[in-house]
Residue frames as qw, qx, qy, qz and C-alpha x, y, z in Angstrom:
[[0.393, 0.700, 0.086, 0.590, -10.53, -12.92, 1.56],
 [0.522, -0.540, -0.258, 0.608, -8.37, -10.48, 3.57],
 [0.203, 0.902, 0.158, 0.346, -8.44, -6.68, 3.32],
 [0.612, -0.388, -0.135, 0.676, -5.63, -4.39, 4.33],
 [0.152, 0.978, 0.078, 0.124, -4.92, -0.69, 4.35],
 [0.743, -0.086, -0.032, 0.663, -1.35, 0.38, 3.90],
 [0.027, -0.993, -0.056, 0.101, -0.29, 3.88, 4.84],
 [0.776, 0.243, 0.054, 0.579, 2.87, 5.10, 3.09],
 [0.159, -0.902, 0.096, 0.389, 5.31, 7.88, 3.69],
 [0.781, 0.389, 0.247, 0.422, 7.34, 8.82, 0.65],
 [0.429, -0.152, 0.092, 0.886, 9.91, 11.35, -0.52],
 [0.190, 0.661, 0.221, -0.691, 8.52, 14.82, -1.11],
 [0.378, 0.555, -0.350, -0.653, 7.04, 15.15, -4.63],
 [0.037, 0.196, -0.947, -0.251, 6.97, 11.37, -5.29],
 [0.494, 0.206, 0.633, -0.559, 3.25, 10.92, -4.62],
 [0.678, 0.485, -0.068, -0.547, 1.88, 11.00, -8.16],
 [0.431, 0.465, -0.757, -0.159, 4.45, 8.57, -9.54],
 [0.088, -0.146, 0.928, -0.333, 3.98, 6.19, -6.64],
 [0.606, 0.263, 0.436, -0.611, 0.20, 6.24, -6.98],
 [0.688, 0.483, -0.345, -0.418, 0.48, 5.20, -10.65],
 [0.287, 0.373, -0.880, 0.061, 2.94, 2.39, -9.73],
 [0.307, -0.034, 0.794, -0.523, 0.72, 1.16, -6.92],
 [0.693, 0.333, 0.143, -0.623, -2.37, 1.00, -9.17],
 [0.590, 0.424, -0.625, -0.285, -0.49, -1.60, -11.35],
 [0.075, -0.219, 0.930, -0.285, -0.32, -4.12, -8.50],
 [0.382, -0.226, -0.816, -0.371, -2.92, -6.85, -8.83],
 [0.374, -0.447, -0.750, 0.312, -4.03, -6.77, -5.22],
 [0.056, -0.175, -0.197, 0.963, -4.54, -3.00, -5.07],
 [0.124, 0.657, 0.743, 0.018, -8.26, -2.10, -4.91],
 [0.074, 0.948, 0.199, 0.236, -7.87, 1.69, -4.48],
 [0.596, -0.017, -0.187, 0.781, -5.27, 4.35, -3.80],
 [0.126, -0.940, -0.301, -0.102, -5.78, 7.68, -1.98],
 [0.417, 0.393, -0.260, 0.777, -3.52, 10.60, -1.56],
 [0.495, -0.710, -0.483, 0.137, -3.70, 11.88, 2.01],
 [0.105, 0.733, -0.220, 0.636, -2.77, 14.97, 4.00],
 [0.660, -0.673, 0.176, -0.284, -1.19, 14.61, 7.45],
 [0.630, -0.527, 0.569, 0.037, 0.89, 11.86, 9.04],
 [0.635, 0.026, 0.699, 0.328, 0.92, 9.71, 5.92],
 [0.103, 0.415, -0.369, -0.825, 1.16, 10.65, 2.24],
 [0.534, 0.115, -0.617, -0.566, -0.74, 7.79, 0.57],
 [0.598, -0.079, 0.682, -0.415, -3.24, 5.13, 1.67],
 [0.401, 0.221, -0.764, -0.455, -3.66, 1.90, -0.33],
 [0.794, -0.068, 0.367, -0.479, -6.50, -0.60, -0.01],
 [0.200, 0.349, -0.886, -0.228, -5.40, -4.20, -0.73],
 [0.868, -0.042, 0.227, -0.439, -7.40, -7.39, -1.14],
 [0.317, 0.420, -0.844, -0.105, -5.75, -10.84, -1.19],
 [0.757, -0.151, -0.592, -0.231, -6.66, -14.42, -0.41],
 [0.778, -0.477, -0.347, 0.217, -4.91, -14.46, 2.99],
 [0.388, -0.897, 0.118, 0.173, -2.65, -12.69, 5.46],
 [0.702, -0.273, 0.427, 0.500, 0.48, -14.22, 4.00],
 [0.482, 0.538, 0.427, 0.544, -0.26, -12.80, 0.49],
 [0.071, -0.978, -0.142, -0.137, -0.85, -9.36, 1.99],
 [0.584, -0.697, 0.267, 0.320, 2.48, -9.57, 3.85],
 [0.689, 0.098, 0.477, 0.536, 4.18, -10.67, 0.56],
 [0.319, 0.775, 0.338, 0.427, 2.73, -7.76, -1.47],
 [0.253, -0.967, 0.029, -0.021, 3.69, -5.17, 1.22],
 [0.640, -0.585, 0.371, 0.334, 7.18, -6.58, 1.80],
 [0.618, -0.009, 0.575, 0.536, 8.22, -7.57, -1.74],
 [0.332, 0.612, 0.496, 0.519, 6.34, -5.02, -3.81],
 [0.123, -0.944, -0.233, -0.197, 5.25, -1.89, -1.93],
 [0.552, -0.778, 0.115, 0.279, 8.20, -1.39, 0.38],
 [0.658, -0.132, 0.434, 0.601, 10.64, -1.88, -2.42],
 [0.382, 0.816, 0.324, 0.287, 9.18, 0.84, -4.67],
 [0.466, 0.201, -0.106, 0.855, 11.64, 3.70, -5.15],
 [0.056, -0.395, 0.088, -0.913, 11.03, 6.72, -2.86],
 [0.701, -0.558, -0.352, -0.270, 8.90, 4.83, -0.28],
 [0.026, 0.595, -0.566, 0.571, 10.27, 5.82, 3.09],
 [0.135, -0.077, 0.870, -0.468, 8.00, 3.76, 5.42],
 [0.500, -0.241, -0.607, -0.569, 4.75, 1.86, 5.67],
 [0.325, -0.055, 0.719, -0.612, 2.16, 0.96, 8.31],
 [0.383, -0.085, -0.777, -0.492, -0.35, -1.82, 7.55],
 [0.523, -0.047, 0.502, -0.687, -3.81, -2.37, 9.06],
 [0.231, 0.051, -0.920, -0.313, -5.29, -5.84, 8.36],
 [0.675, -0.016, 0.310, -0.669, -8.86, -7.01, 8.49],
 [0.104, -0.147, 0.975, 0.133, -8.93, -10.77, 8.29],
 [0.486, -0.088, -0.579, -0.649, -11.74, -12.51, 6.46],
 [0.734, -0.297, 0.225, -0.568, -14.59, -14.31, 8.16]]
């Protein structure tokens, strides 16, 4: 199992809608609204690195009003 944390920057005022959309993704474990450099932090869990990359690239980055992402990955044992 691979865990990842994705930090998102979004358009001003889009946080609540994005949080609801992110919670609908199967691999999303938790979503946090943050203050500072990033607007939202998402914890993902997937079977491998490739699946994490797929979720970030094909699902999260393509959500309307997402400006940028940064992903931290913890590979499984």
